[in-house]
BALOBA-1460 file (C-alpha; in Angstrom, 3 decimals):
// residues 253
<rec num="1" residu="m" x="-14.630" y="-23.136" z="-1.538"/>
<rec num="2" residu="v" x="-16.008" y="-19.657" z="-0.888"/>
<rec num="3" residu="a" x="-18.031" y="-17.497" z="-3.276"/>
<rec num="4" residu="s" x="-16.763" y="-14.035" z="-2.330"/>
<rec num="5" residu="v" x="-13.771" y="-12.562" z="-0.523"/>
<rec num="6" residu="a" x="-13.177" y="-9.001" z="0.624"/>
<rec num="7" residu="v" x="-9.454" y="-8.300" z="0.940"/>
<rec num="8" residu="l" x="-8.114" y="-5.623" z="3.276"/>
<rec num="9" residu="s" x="-4.483" y="-4.899" z="4.015"/>
<rec num="10" residu="d" x="-2.125" y="-2.694" z="5.989"/>
<rec num="11" residu="i" x="-4.547" y="-1.321" z="8.574"/>
<rec num="12" residu="h" x="-1.629" y="-0.128" z="10.700"/>
<rec num="13" residu="g" x="-3.689" y="0.491" z="13.794"/>
<rec num="14" residu="v" x="-6.112" y="3.039" z="12.284"/>
<rec num="15" residu="l" x="-9.514" y="2.054" z="13.628"/>
<rec num="16" residu="p" x="-11.760" y="4.659" z="11.922"/>
<rec num="17" residu="a" x="-10.437" y="3.690" z="8.488"/>
<rec num="18" residu="l" x="-11.057" y="0.022" z="9.277"/>
<rec num="19" residu="e" x="-14.578" y="0.757" z="10.496"/>
<rec num="20" residu="a" x="-15.374" y="2.676" z="7.315"/>
<rec num="21" residu="v" x="-14.401" y="-0.265" z="5.116"/>
<rec num="22" residu="l" x="-16.094" y="-2.876" z="7.297"/>
<rec num="23" residu="a" x="-19.320" y="-0.878" z="6.957"/>
<rec num="24" residu="e" x="-19.335" y="-1.353" z="3.185"/>
<rec num="25" residu="p" x="-22.318" y="-3.598" z="2.263"/>
<rec num="26" residu="e" x="-20.206" y="-5.846" z="0.051"/>
<rec num="27" residu="v" x="-17.646" y="-6.317" z="2.817"/>
<rec num="28" residu="m" x="-20.401" y="-7.162" z="5.273"/>
<rec num="29" residu="a" x="-21.850" y="-9.664" z="2.778"/>
<rec num="30" residu="a" x="-18.558" y="-11.347" z="1.823"/>
<rec num="31" residu="d" x="-18.076" y="-14.983" z="2.794"/>
<rec num="32" residu="r" x="-14.566" y="-14.231" z="4.007"/>
<rec num="33" residu="i" x="-12.634" y="-11.124" z="4.924"/>
<rec num="34" residu="v" x="-8.930" y="-11.713" z="4.334"/>
<rec num="35" residu="v" x="-6.561" y="-9.169" z="5.875"/>
<rec num="36" residu="t" x="-3.129" y="-9.467" z="4.315"/>
<rec num="37" residu="g" x="-0.916" y="-8.253" z="7.119"/>
<rec num="38" residu="d" x="0.361" y="-5.280" z="9.104"/>
<rec num="39" residu="h" x="-2.685" y="-5.077" z="11.319"/>
<rec num="40" residu="a" x="-1.620" y="-3.294" z="14.481"/>
<rec num="41" residu="a" x="1.599" y="-1.311" z="14.012"/>
<rec num="42" residu="g" x="0.166" y="2.158" z="14.491"/>
<rec num="43" residu="p" x="-1.720" y="4.382" z="16.934"/>
<rec num="44" residu="q" x="-4.602" y="2.042" z="17.880"/>
<rec num="45" residu="p" x="-3.111" y="-1.449" z="17.960"/>
<rec num="46" residu="v" x="-5.292" y="-3.096" z="20.575"/>
<rec num="47" residu="e" x="-8.500" y="-1.493" z="19.313"/>
<rec num="48" residu="v" x="-7.877" y="-2.770" z="15.784"/>
<rec num="49" residu="l" x="-7.061" y="-6.293" z="16.928"/>
<rec num="50" residu="d" x="-10.202" y="-6.388" z="19.065"/>
<rec num="51" residu="r" x="-12.304" y="-5.237" z="16.099"/>
<rec num="52" residu="l" x="-10.815" y="-7.923" z="13.888"/>
<rec num="53" residu="r" x="-11.541" y="-10.544" z="16.546"/>
<rec num="54" residu="e" x="-15.191" y="-9.486" z="16.487"/>
<rec num="55" residu="l" x="-15.408" y="-10.703" z="12.890"/>
<rec num="56" residu="g" x="-15.011" y="-14.270" z="14.122"/>
<rec num="57" residu="d" x="-14.405" y="-17.080" z="11.653"/>
<rec num="58" residu="r" x="-15.194" y="-14.865" z="8.665"/>
<rec num="59" residu="a" x="-11.858" y="-13.106" z="9.120"/>
<rec num="60" residu="v" x="-8.633" y="-14.694" z="7.929"/>
<rec num="61" residu="l" x="-5.598" y="-12.784" z="9.155"/>
<rec num="62" residu="v" x="-2.304" y="-13.150" z="7.292"/>
<rec num="63" residu="r" x="1.038" y="-12.219" z="8.835"/>
<rec num="64" residu="g" x="2.839" y="-9.087" z="7.673"/>
<rec num="65" residu="n" x="6.384" y="-7.973" z="8.345"/>
<rec num="66" residu="a" x="5.174" y="-5.354" z="10.846"/>
<rec num="67" residu="d" x="3.286" y="-8.061" z="12.733"/>
<rec num="68" residu="r" x="6.522" y="-10.027" z="13.120"/>
<rec num="69" residu="d" x="8.281" y="-6.876" z="14.217"/>
<rec num="70" residu="l" x="5.702" y="-6.069" z="16.900"/>
<rec num="71" residu="v" x="6.067" y="-9.541" z="18.350"/>
<rec num="72" residu="a" x="9.846" y="-9.147" z="18.456"/>
<rec num="73" residu="f" x="9.596" y="-5.683" z="20.026"/>
<rec num="74" residu="a" x="7.124" y="-6.915" z="22.634"/>
<rec num="75" residu="r" x="9.704" y="-9.557" z="23.561"/>
<rec num="76" residu="g" x="12.511" y="-6.991" z="23.737"/>
<rec num="77" residu="e" x="14.158" y="-8.073" z="20.496"/>
<rec num="78" residu="g" x="15.416" y="-5.998" z="17.563"/>
<rec num="79" residu="v" x="14.434" y="-2.638" z="18.997"/>
<rec num="80" residu="e" x="17.547" y="-0.708" z="17.946"/>
<rec num="81" residu="d" x="16.307" y="0.464" z="14.528"/>
<rec num="82" residu="a" x="12.585" y="0.456" z="15.216"/>
<rec num="83" residu="w" x="10.183" y="3.300" z="14.553"/>
<rec num="84" residu="e" x="9.086" y="4.997" z="17.758"/>
<rec num="85" residu="i" x="5.399" y="4.382" z="17.107"/>
<rec num="86" residu="d" x="6.036" y="0.674" z="16.552"/>
<rec num="87" residu="l" x="7.840" y="0.359" z="19.871"/>
<rec num="88" residu="w" x="4.954" y="2.184" z="21.534"/>
<rec num="89" residu="a" x="2.403" y="-0.100" z="19.844"/>
<rec num="90" residu="a" x="4.316" y="-3.183" z="20.954"/>
<rec num="91" residu="r" x="4.183" y="-1.986" z="24.567"/>
<rec num="92" residu="q" x="0.387" y="-1.739" z="24.358"/>
<rec num="93" residu="l" x="-0.085" y="-5.357" z="23.339"/>
<rec num="94" residu="r" x="-1.546" y="-7.817" z="25.818"/>
<rec num="95" residu="d" x="-0.229" y="-11.353" z="26.033"/>
<rec num="96" residu="e" x="-3.112" y="-12.607" z="23.901"/>
<rec num="97" residu="d" x="-2.316" y="-9.991" z="21.247"/>
<rec num="98" residu="v" x="1.321" y="-11.049" z="21.061"/>
<rec num="99" residu="k" x="0.247" y="-14.677" z="20.724"/>
<rec num="100" residu="l" x="-2.272" y="-13.812" z="18.016"/>
<rec num="101" residu="l" x="0.331" y="-11.984" z="15.944"/>
<rec num="102" residu="a" x="3.014" y="-14.601" z="16.571"/>
<rec num="103" residu="d" x="0.717" y="-17.388" z="15.342"/>
<rec num="104" residu="l" x="-0.425" y="-15.717" z="12.122"/>
<rec num="105" residu="p" x="0.179" y="-17.757" z="8.951"/>
<rec num="106" residu="h" x="1.943" y="-16.565" z="5.801"/>
<rec num="107" residu="p" x="0.946" y="-17.156" z="3.075"/>
<rec num="108" residu="v" x="-2.656" y="-18.430" z="3.056"/>
<rec num="109" residu="t" x="-4.176" y="-20.413" z="0.184"/>
<rec num="110" residu="m" x="-7.947" y="-20.445" z="-0.307"/>
<rec num="111" residu="e" x="-10.264" y="-21.861" z="-2.948"/>
<rec num="112" residu="v" x="-12.447" y="-19.093" z="-4.368"/>
<rec num="113" residu="e" x="-15.206" y="-19.655" z="-6.919"/>
<rec num="114" residu="g" x="-14.179" y="-18.431" z="-10.355"/>
<rec num="115" residu="f" x="-10.503" y="-18.297" z="-9.376"/>
<rec num="116" residu="g" x="-9.550" y="-21.714" z="-8.038"/>
<rec num="117" residu="k" x="-6.613" y="-21.588" z="-5.636"/>
<rec num="118" residu="v" x="-5.751" y="-18.064" z="-4.575"/>
<rec num="119" residu="v" x="-2.633" y="-17.263" z="-2.561"/>
<rec num="120" residu="f" x="-2.970" y="-14.368" z="-0.121"/>
<rec num="121" residu="c" x="0.301" y="-12.937" z="1.140"/>
<rec num="122" residu="h" x="1.830" y="-9.727" z="2.437"/>
<rec num="123" residu="g" x="4.964" y="-8.958" z="0.425"/>
<rec num="124" residu="t" x="5.230" y="-12.045" z="-1.792"/>
<rec num="125" residu="p" x="4.258" y="-15.685" z="-1.232"/>
<rec num="126" residu="r" x="7.816" y="-16.530" z="-0.210"/>
<rec num="127" residu="d" x="8.660" y="-13.491" z="1.965"/>
<rec num="128" residu="d" x="6.382" y="-11.124" z="3.883"/>
<rec num="129" residu="n" x="8.902" y="-8.277" z="3.507"/>
<rec num="130" residu="e" x="9.752" y="-8.669" z="-0.186"/>
<rec num="131" residu="v" x="8.867" y="-5.776" z="-2.493"/>
<rec num="132" residu="v" x="7.233" y="-6.169" z="-5.892"/>
<rec num="133" residu="l" x="5.610" y="-3.279" z="-7.725"/>
<rec num="134" residu="v" x="3.276" y="-2.815" z="-10.660"/>
<rec num="135" residu="d" x="6.291" y="-2.179" z="-12.923"/>
<rec num="136" residu="t" x="8.575" y="-4.880" z="-11.510"/>
<rec num="137" residu="r" x="10.250" y="-6.698" z="-14.403"/>
<rec num="138" residu="l" x="9.108" y="-10.180" z="-15.421"/>
<rec num="139" residu="e" x="12.470" y="-11.757" z="-14.564"/>
<rec num="140" residu="r" x="12.038" y="-10.684" z="-10.940"/>
<rec num="141" residu="w" x="8.487" y="-12.001" z="-10.837"/>
<rec num="142" residu="a" x="9.769" y="-15.332" z="-12.159"/>
<rec num="143" residu="e" x="12.157" y="-15.506" z="-9.194"/>
<rec num="144" residu="v" x="9.401" y="-14.560" z="-6.750"/>
<rec num="145" residu="f" x="7.005" y="-17.214" z="-8.092"/>
<rec num="146" residu="a" x="9.595" y="-19.946" z="-8.712"/>
<rec num="147" residu="d" x="8.196" y="-22.240" z="-6.005"/>
<rec num="148" residu="l" x="4.527" y="-21.376" z="-6.461"/>
<rec num="149" residu="p" x="2.386" y="-24.340" z="-7.607"/>
<rec num="150" residu="g" x="1.322" y="-24.126" z="-11.224"/>
<rec num="151" residu="d" x="-2.364" y="-24.381" z="-10.378"/>
<rec num="152" residu="v" x="-2.227" y="-21.088" z="-8.443"/>
<rec num="153" residu="r" x="-3.250" y="-18.517" z="-11.032"/>
<rec num="154" residu="t" x="-4.111" y="-15.609" z="-8.709"/>
<rec num="155" residu="v" x="-1.922" y="-13.963" z="-6.068"/>
<rec num="156" residu="v" x="-3.201" y="-11.215" z="-3.761"/>
<rec num="157" residu="c" x="-0.694" y="-9.146" z="-1.796"/>
<rec num="158" residu="g" x="-0.245" y="-5.938" z="0.182"/>
<rec num="159" residu="h" x="2.850" y="-4.392" z="1.829"/>
<rec num="160" residu="t" x="3.528" y="-1.476" z="-0.541"/>
<rec num="161" residu="h" x="0.311" y="0.448" z="0.289"/>
<rec num="162" residu="m" x="-0.602" y="1.097" z="-3.366"/>
<rec num="163" residu="p" x="-3.361" y="-0.842" z="-5.153"/>
<rec num="164" residu="y" x="-2.752" y="-2.356" z="-8.575"/>
<rec num="165" residu="m" x="-3.700" y="-5.264" z="-10.812"/>
<rec num="166" residu="r" x="-1.561" y="-6.791" z="-13.541"/>
<rec num="167" residu="l" x="-0.848" y="-10.019" z="-15.372"/>
<rec num="168" residu="v" x="2.480" y="-11.722" z="-14.723"/>
<rec num="169" residu="d" x="3.105" y="-14.416" z="-17.322"/>
<rec num="170" residu="e" x="-0.585" y="-15.417" z="-17.271"/>
<rec num="171" residu="r" x="-0.949" y="-15.142" z="-13.488"/>
<rec num="172" residu="l" x="-3.176" y="-12.418" z="-12.087"/>
<rec num="173" residu="v" x="-1.478" y="-10.371" z="-9.352"/>
<rec num="174" residu="v" x="-3.489" y="-7.897" z="-7.321"/>
<rec num="175" residu="n" x="-2.410" y="-5.559" z="-4.519"/>
<rec num="176" residu="a" x="-5.118" y="-4.465" z="-2.096"/>
<rec num="177" residu="g" x="-3.431" y="-1.179" z="-1.191"/>
<rec num="178" residu="s" x="-3.742" y="0.072" z="2.381"/>
<rec num="179" residu="i" x="-6.536" y="0.762" z="4.842"/>
<rec num="180" residu="g" x="-4.646" y="2.938" z="7.318"/>
<rec num="181" residu="m" x="-1.512" y="4.220" z="5.545"/>
<rec num="182" residu="p" x="-2.345" y="4.777" z="1.865"/>
<rec num="183" residu="y" x="0.208" y="6.272" z="-0.488"/>
<rec num="184" residu="g" x="-0.946" y="8.518" z="-3.298"/>
<rec num="185" residu="r" x="-4.695" y="8.561" z="-2.678"/>
<rec num="186" residu="t" x="-6.742" y="8.914" z="0.484"/>
<rec num="187" residu="g" x="-9.445" y="6.554" z="1.700"/>
<rec num="188" residu="g" x="-9.560" y="2.901" z="2.669"/>
<rec num="189" residu="h" x="-8.421" y="0.685" z="-0.216"/>
<rec num="190" residu="w" x="-9.615" y="-2.895" z="-0.554"/>
<rec num="191" residu="l" x="-10.524" y="-5.622" z="-3.037"/>
<rec num="192" residu="l" x="-13.572" y="-7.725" z="-3.793"/>
<rec num="193" residu="l" x="-13.142" y="-11.163" z="-5.379"/>
<rec num="194" residu="r" x="-16.495" y="-12.425" z="-6.663"/>
<rec num="195" residu="d" x="-17.863" y="-14.219" z="-9.740"/>
<rec num="196" residu="g" x="-14.381" y="-14.611" z="-11.168"/>
<rec num="197" residu="q" x="-13.835" y="-10.849" z="-11.169"/>
<rec num="198" residu="v" x="-11.563" y="-8.605" z="-9.099"/>
<rec num="199" residu="q" x="-12.811" y="-5.168" z="-8.152"/>
<rec num="200" residu="i" x="-10.332" y="-2.648" z="-6.770"/>
<rec num="201" residu="r" x="-12.356" y="-0.556" z="-4.361"/>
<rec num="202" residu="r" x="-11.850" y="2.628" z="-2.358"/>
<rec num="203" residu="t" x="-13.944" y="3.755" z="0.606"/>
<rec num="204" residu="p" x="-13.878" y="7.507" z="1.255"/>
<rec num="205" residu="f" x="-14.417" y="8.810" z="4.770"/>
<rec num="206" residu="d" x="-14.066" y="12.103" z="6.612"/>
<rec num="207" residu="l" x="-10.311" y="12.427" z="6.963"/>
<rec num="208" residu="d" x="-10.323" y="15.200" z="9.549"/>
<rec num="209" residu="d" x="-12.853" y="13.358" z="11.706"/>
<rec num="210" residu="a" x="-10.710" y="10.216" z="11.460"/>
<rec num="211" residu="v" x="-7.627" y="12.117" z="12.572"/>
<rec num="212" residu="e" x="-9.479" y="13.597" z="15.528"/>
<rec num="213" residu="s" x="-10.869" y="10.188" z="16.484"/>
<rec num="214" residu="v" x="-7.420" y="8.638" z="16.456"/>
<rec num="215" residu="v" x="-5.966" y="11.517" z="18.476"/>
<rec num="216" residu="r" x="-8.722" y="11.240" z="21.097"/>
<rec num="217" residu="r" x="-8.447" y="7.500" z="21.479"/>
<rec num="218" residu="s" x="-4.718" y="6.850" z="21.153"/>
<rec num="219" residu="g" x="-2.164" y="7.375" z="23.882"/>
<rec num="220" residu="y" x="0.736" y="7.813" z="21.488"/>
<rec num="221" residu="h" x="2.380" y="11.161" z="22.206"/>
<rec num="222" residu="d" x="2.973" y="12.178" z="18.565"/>
<rec num="223" residu="c" x="-0.313" y="10.810" z="17.345"/>
<rec num="224" residu="r" x="-1.600" y="13.906" z="15.567"/>
<rec num="225" residu="s" x="1.358" y="14.374" z="13.242"/>
<rec num="226" residu="w" x="1.429" y="10.646" z="12.484"/>
<rec num="227" residu="a" x="-2.301" y="10.486" z="11.762"/>
<rec num="228" residu="e" x="-2.359" y="13.650" z="9.662"/>
<rec num="229" residu="h" x="0.514" y="12.409" z="7.528"/>
<rec num="230" residu="y" x="-0.815" y="8.921" z="6.833"/>
<rec num="231" residu="i" x="-4.593" y="9.370" z="6.896"/>
<rec num="232" residu="h" x="-4.228" y="12.345" z="4.544"/>
<rec num="233" residu="a" x="-1.877" y="10.315" z="2.293"/>
<rec num="234" residu="v" x="0.841" y="12.952" z="2.300"/>
<rec num="235" residu="t" x="3.311" y="10.466" z="0.792"/>
<rec num="236" residu="t" x="2.589" y="10.265" z="-2.931"/>
<rec num="237" residu="d" x="2.635" y="7.111" z="-5.001"/>
<rec num="238" residu="a" x="5.564" y="8.517" z="-7.003"/>
<rec num="239" residu="e" x="7.570" y="9.054" z="-3.826"/>
<rec num="240" residu="a" x="6.700" y="5.571" z="-2.598"/>
<rec num="241" residu="v" x="7.697" y="3.888" z="-5.865"/>
<rec num="242" residu="t" x="10.962" y="5.819" z="-5.879"/>
<rec num="243" residu="a" x="11.701" y="4.651" z="-2.328"/>
<rec num="244" residu="f" x="10.584" y="1.051" z="-2.835"/>
<rec num="245" residu="g" x="11.962" y="0.601" z="-6.339"/>
<rec num="246" residu="p" x="15.527" y="-0.457" z="-5.511"/>
<rec num="247" residu="r" x="14.152" y="-3.176" z="-3.237"/>
<rec num="248" residu="d" x="12.656" y="-5.112" z="-6.147"/>
<rec num="249" residu="g" x="16.135" y="-5.649" z="-7.573"/>
<rec num="250" residu="r" x="16.087" y="-3.010" z="-10.289"/>
<rec num="251" residu="t" x="19.255" y="-1.030" z="-10.878"/>
<rec num="252" residu="a" x="17.349" y="2.255" z="-11.187"/>
<rec num="253" residu="c" x="13.780" y="3.384" z="-10.663"/>
């Protein structure tokens, strides 16, 4: 059992945003750093994976849907409908990077003081690409959690790039938001689980400097427009919810 966990998610290959969050004193002091998927699909894939490796055993990496995709793209599979930047990122991966991503677990269960068993996942515990939102109806949550053991009372997820915390029929569900591709609010979003409490945290950093750093250090040809859009959080939370909403099974959003 661990006493404290810092939860990061959806780095998407943005090293300066990751560095800003890792520099937070409470992240540095955490017993574990759990990263709930989508680590490398972005402009600095290898640099981000190398930085995560430097964390050693303190880091627990969970598989995201974009991690699966990068592995497939690196192997020449499923490339027809892929984003251009994801195909580029897959081509940058070394053999050891492909193996790392291919071997990632999903979900991960960990005992945390004050919480008991906590399930860390990307989309949902049963599917790394499944969408659930803060306003997803209880009937859908019941489907999502149908096979979850009753003694798991806390679920931590990512995938939708927007932080939230809510109760779902007496279970606590928390979304860490996104480090590298936030929707609705800039900065690196993360969580701290400690003393039975969840803190939703945001680390501000110099956005323009981060964009310039990514542009200097990435070989992706359209890096500037990509970085300016996502680091500056051009996509609003309202736009993201509107786009994601139909995927949680609702008839209208």
